[in-house]
C-alpha positions in Angstrom: -9.3 -47.3 -59.1 -7.7 -44.3 -57.5 -11.0 -43.2 -56.1 -11.6 -46.7 -54.7 -8.1 -46.6 -53.0 -8.8 -43.2 -51.6 -12.1 -44.4 -50.2 -10.6 -47.4 -48.6 -7.9 -45.2 -47.0 -10.6 -42.9 -45.5 -12.5 -46.0 -44.3 -9.5 -47.4 -42.4 -8.5 -43.9 -41.1 -12.0 -43.4 -39.6 -11.9 -46.8 -38.0 -8.4 -46.2 -36.6 -9.5 -42.9 -35.0 -12.6 -44.6 -33.6 -10.6 -47.2 -31.8 -7.3 -45.4 -30.9 -8.1 -44.6 -27.2 -9.6 -46.4 -24.3 -13.2 -46.0 -23.1 -14.9 -47.7 -20.1 -16.8 -50.1 -22.4 -13.5 -51.5 -23.5 -13.0 -53.3 -20.2 -9.9 -53.8 -18.0 -7.9 -56.4 -16.0 -7.3 -54.6 -12.7 -9.2 -54.0 -9.5 -11.1 -51.2 -11.3 -10.1 -48.4 -13.7 -8.7 -45.5 -11.8 -10.4 -42.8 -13.8 -8.9 -39.2 -13.9 -10.2 -36.6 -11.5 -11.3 -33.8 -13.8 -10.8 -31.2 -11.0 -7.7 -33.0 -9.6 -4.0 -32.6 -9.5 -1.2 -33.4 -12.0 1.8 -34.7 -10.1 5.2 -33.9 -11.7 6.5 -37.1 -13.3 9.1 -35.5 -15.5 12.4 -37.4 -15.5 14.2 -37.9 -13.2 11.1 -38.0 -11.0 9.3 -41.4 -11.0 5.7 -41.9 -9.9 4.2 -45.3 -9.1 0.8 -46.7 -8.1 -0.3 -50.2 -7.3 -3.0 -52.4 -8.8 -4.4 -55.9 -8.5 -4.6 -58.2 -11.5 -8.1 -59.6 -12.0 -7.4 -61.8 -15.0 -4.4 -64.0 -15.7 -2.8 -63.3 -19.0 -0.9 -60.7 -21.0 -1.0 -56.9 -20.4 -1.2 -55.7 -24.0 -2.0 -52.0 -23.5 -1.6 -49.4 -20.8 -3.7 -46.2 -20.6 -3.1 -43.2 -18.3 -3.8 -39.5 -18.1 -1.7 -36.4 -17.6 -1.2 -32.7 -18.2 1.4 -29.9 -18.6 2.4 -27.2 -16.2 0.8 -23.9 -17.1 -0.9 -25.5 -20.1 2.5 -25.2 -21.9 2.3 -28.3 -24.0 5.7 -29.8 -24.9 7.0 -32.9 -26.7 7.3 -36.2 -24.9 10.2 -38.1 -26.4 9.4 -41.3 -24.5 7.9 -42.7 -21.3 9.9 -45.0 -19.1 7.3 -47.6 -18.1 7.9 -50.5 -15.7 6.0 -53.1 -13.7 7.2 -54.1 -10.3 6.4 -56.7 -7.6 4.8 -55.4 -4.4 6.6 -54.8 -1.1 3.9 -54.8 1.5 3.9 -52.2 4.3 6.3 -53.0 7.1 5.0 -51.0 10.1 6.5 -49.2 12.0 9.6 -49.1 9.8 8.0 -48.3 6.5 4.2 -48.1 7.1 3.2 -48.1 3.4 3.7 -50.5 0.5 5.9 -49.6 -2.4 7.4 -51.0 -5.6 9.7 -54.0 -5.4 12.0 -55.6 -7.9 11.6 -54.8 -11.6 9.6 -57.4 -13.5 9.3 -55.5 -16.9 10.8 -52.1 -18.0 10.9 -50.5 -21.4 11.3 -47.0 -22.9 8.1 -46.4 -25.0 8.2 -43.8 -27.7 5.1 -45.1 -29.7 1.9 -43.9 -28.1 -1.4 -42.2 -29.0 -2.4 -39.0 -27.4 -6.1 -38.0 -27.0 -6.8 -34.5 -25.6 -9.5 -34.1 -23.0 -11.1 -30.6 -22.9 -12.9 -29.8 -19.6 -12.2 -26.1 -19.4 -12.0 -26.6 -15.6 -8.8 -25.5 -13.8 -6.7 -28.2 -12.1 -3.7 -28.1 -9.8 0.0 -28.8 -10.3 2.1 -30.5 -7.6 5.8 -31.2 -7.5 6.5 -33.6 -4.6 10.3 -33.1 -4.8 10.3 -29.3 -4.6 6.9 -29.1 -2.8 5.6 -26.6 -5.4 1.8 -26.4 -5.2 0.0 -24.4 -7.8 -3.8 -24.5 -7.6 -5.9 -23.6 -10.6 -2.9 -23.9 -12.9 -4.1 -25.4 -16.1 -7.2 -26.7 -17.9 -6.3 -29.2 -20.7 -5.3 -32.8 -20.0 -4.6 -35.8 -22.1 -5.1 -39.5 -22.3 -2.1 -41.5 -23.3 -2.6 -44.9 -25.0 0.2 -47.4 -25.2 -0.5 -50.4 -27.4 2.4 -52.8 -26.8 3.8 -55.0 -29.6 3.6 -58.7 -28.9 7.3 -58.8 -28.1 6.7 -56.5 -25.2 3.5 -58.0 -23.7 3.8 -58.5 -19.9 2.3 -61.6 -18.3 0.5 -61.2 -15.0 -1.4 -63.5 -12.6 -4.8 -62.9 -11.2 -4.9 -61.9 -7.5 -1.3 -60.5 -7.6 -0.5 -56.9 -6.7 1.8 -55.1 -9.1 3.1 -51.5 -9.4 3.1 -49.4 -12.5 5.9 -46.8 -12.7 5.9 -43.9 -15.1 8.5 -41.2 -15.9 8.4 -38.9 -18.9 11.4 -37.9 -21.0 10.6 -34.3 -22.2 12.1 -32.5 -25.1 13.7 -29.4 -23.6 14.2 -28.4 -20.0 11.6 -25.7 -19.7 8.5 -27.8 -19.7 7.1 -30.3 -17.2 4.6 -33.1 -17.4 2.5 -34.5 -14.6 0.5 -37.8 -14.1 -3.2 -37.0 -13.2 -4.7 -37.9 -9.9 -7.4 -40.5 -9.8 -11.1 -39.7 -9.2 -11.8 -42.8 -7.1 -11.0 -43.2 -3.4 -7.8 -44.9 -2.5 -7.2 -48.5 -3.5 -4.9 -50.5 -1.2 -2.1 -48.0 -0.6 -1.1 -44.5 -1.7 0.8 -43.7 -4.8 4.5 -43.0 -4.2 7.4 -41.1 -5.8 11.2 -41.2 -6.0 14.2 -40.2 -8.1 17.0 -42.4 -9.5 19.4 -40.7 -7.1 17.3 -41.7 -4.1 16.2 -45.3 -3.7 13.6 -44.3 -1.0 10.0 -44.3 -2.0 7.8 -41.6 -0.4 4.0 -41.6 -0.1 1.9 -39.1 -2.0 -0.9 -37.2 -0.4 -3.4 -34.7 -1.7 -1.3 -31.5 -2.0 -1.9 -28.7 0.5 -0.1 -26.2 2.7 0.6 -27.0 6.4 -2.0 -24.8 8.2 -5.5 -25.0 9.6 -7.9 -22.2 8.5 -8.5 -20.0 11.5 -5.5 -21.4 13.5 -3.8 -18.0 13.7 -1.4 -19.1 16.4 -0.4 -22.2 14.4 -0.8 -24.5 17.4 -3.1 -27.1 15.7 -6.5 -25.9 17.0 -8.9 -23.1 16.5 -10.2 -21.4 19.6 -10.8 -17.9 21.1 -7.1 -17.4 21.6 -6.8 -17.3 17.8 -9.6 -14.7 17.5 -7.9 -12.5 20.1 -4.5 -12.9 18.3 -6.2 -12.0 14.9 -7.9 -9.0 16.4 -4.7 -7.7 17.9 -2.7 -8.3 14.7 -5.2 -6.4 12.6 -5.0 -3.5 15.0 -1.2 -3.6 15.0 -1.0 -4.7 18.7 0.5 -8.2 18.0 3.1 -9.7 15.7 2.2 -11.3 12.4 0.9 -14.9 12.6 3.8 -17.4 12.6 2.9 -19.2 9.4 2.9 -17.6 5.9 2.8 -19.2 2.5 6.3 -19.9 1.3 7.5 -17.5 -1.3 4.6 -15.1 -1.0 5.6 -11.5 -1.1 4.3 -9.7 0.8 3.7 -12.6 3.2 0.3 -14.2 2.9 -1.0 -15.4 6.3 -3.3 -18.1 5.0 -4.8 -19.1 8.4 -5.8 -15.5 9.0 -7.8 -15.3 5.7 -10.8 -16.8 7.6 -13.5 -15.8 5.1 -11.5 -17.2 2.2 -11.5 -14.1 0.0 -7.7 -14.3 -0.7 -7.1 -10.9 0.8 -5.0 -9.9 3.7 -6.4 -10.2 7.2 -9.2 -7.6 7.8 -11.8 -6.8 10.3 -14.2 -9.0 8.3 -12.0 -12.0 9.0 -12.1 -11.4 12.7 -15.9 -11.0 12.6 -16.2 -14.3 10.7 -14.0 -16.2 13.1 -15.6 -14.7 16.2 -19.1 -15.6 14.9 -17.9 -19.2 14.3 -16.5 -19.5 17.8 -19.1 -17.6 19.7 -22.4 -18.5 18.0 -21.7 -21.4 15.7 -21.4 -19.5 12.5 -19.8 -21.0 9.3 -16.5 -22.7 9.9 -13.3 -20.9 8.7 -12.7 -21.1 5.0 -9.5 -20.6 3.0 -8.2 -19.0 -0.2 -8.6 -21.4 -3.1 -5.0 -20.6 -4.2 -3.6 -22.1 -1.0 -5.6 -25.2 0.0 -4.7 -26.5 3.5 -3.2 -30.0 3.8 -5.8 -32.7 4.5 -3.7 -35.8 4.7 -6.1 -37.4 2.2 -4.8 -40.3 0.1 -3.8 -39.8 -3.5 -3.9 -42.4 -6.3 -3.1 -41.9 -10.0 -5.2 -42.3 -13.1 -4.5 -45.4 -15.2 -6.0 -48.5 -16.7 -4.4 -51.9 -17.5 -6.1 -53.9 -20.3 -5.6 -56.6 -22.9 -8.0 -55.1 -25.4 -5.9 -56.2 -28.3 -7.0 -59.7 -27.6 -10.6 -58.6 -28.4 -9.5 -58.3 -32.1 -10.9 -54.7 -32.1 -14.5 -55.6 -32.5 -16.3 -52.4 -33.6 -18.8 -50.8 -31.2 -22.2 -49.6 -32.5 -20.7 -46.1 -33.1 -17.8 -47.6 -35.0 -20.2 -49.7 -37.1 -22.1 -46.5 -37.9 -19.0 -44.8 -39.0 -18.0 -47.8 -41.1 -21.4 -48.0 -42.8 -21.4 -44.2 -43.5 -17.9 -44.5 -45.0 -19.0 -47.4 -47.2 -22.1 -45.4 -48.4 -19.9 -42.4 -49.3 -17.5 -44.7 -51.0 -20.3 -46.4 -53.0 -21.8 -43.0 -54.0 -18.5 -41.7 -55.1 -17.7 -44.8 -57.1 -21.1 -44.7 -58.9 -20.6 -41.0 -59.7 -17.2 -41.7 -61.2 -18.5 -44.6 -63.3 -21.4 -42.5 -64.6 -19.0 -39.7 -65.4 -16.8 -42.0 -67.4 -19.7 -43.5 -69.3 -20.9 -40.0 -70.3 -17.3 -39.1 -71.4 -17.1 -42.2 -73.5 -20.5 -41.5 -75.1 -19.5 -38.0 -76.0 -16.2 -39.3 -77.5 -18.0 -41.9 -79.7 -20.3 -39.2 -81.1 
């Protein structure tokens, strides 16, 4: 009997592991799943910072589970005590006063400490961005994680098809030295950009793809690239002109990103002048940039999440899950037969 109980436990454990996270075949009830960008950015969502992104409901009914992706600064994994999750109504853009939409009144808010974490290993470096401090760290970490929240029935959230809602997320971290970020989305922008705020500031601010405020090759920092920039670069390299007006904040010695025209992450050299002159004079390759200091593009930024009601599907196993169930049953049957045979042999030996 003990062997049978152990076998059943293994069976249920295998099934639980197989169905604990979300995969695209599980479906969704929003405009489309905003899948994580595997070479994207993780935006600091450590409390008190709050991030939010909008979505349109495509099926009237209950939100029963929420799935999203995120990662840790410097790959220094910490402990998340809880997530503060909330759904909000939509405040449409009101140009020219506030030219972007943002979260409205709270419709549902709970502190969630029961969630399932699934690590995603890509071994590709991703960036870190803190919109409050404006800290930008390209190629900062590799691992990221899928977070799966399966709501108990008492916390299900009702939504109506065709309605735009906002999902807000903020992570309560154990200890002050670690920071967690919500991963940017792979797909192009839906509706409006994601936004951020803090409890001390009721203003929502748009999120854009992180970058530094310069144009590669714009040595004079006057928003264009022309022969004046090439002359300024030539004279600076020869010590006949002052340094370019823009350097990366905090760099020591100062790194003049616009002057690194060939993108080799070195100080301005004669090769940078030759590269820029060739571009301006004879149509050579356009100015590049150091991968550590990407220039601002103004591109939209959305966040990775999926809204579903998969619990309503009664966890119907997929083909892979059925395979695991059958394998577990076969192992259980084989183990049971072996135990029975062993006991018969033992009884026969005792009777003799």
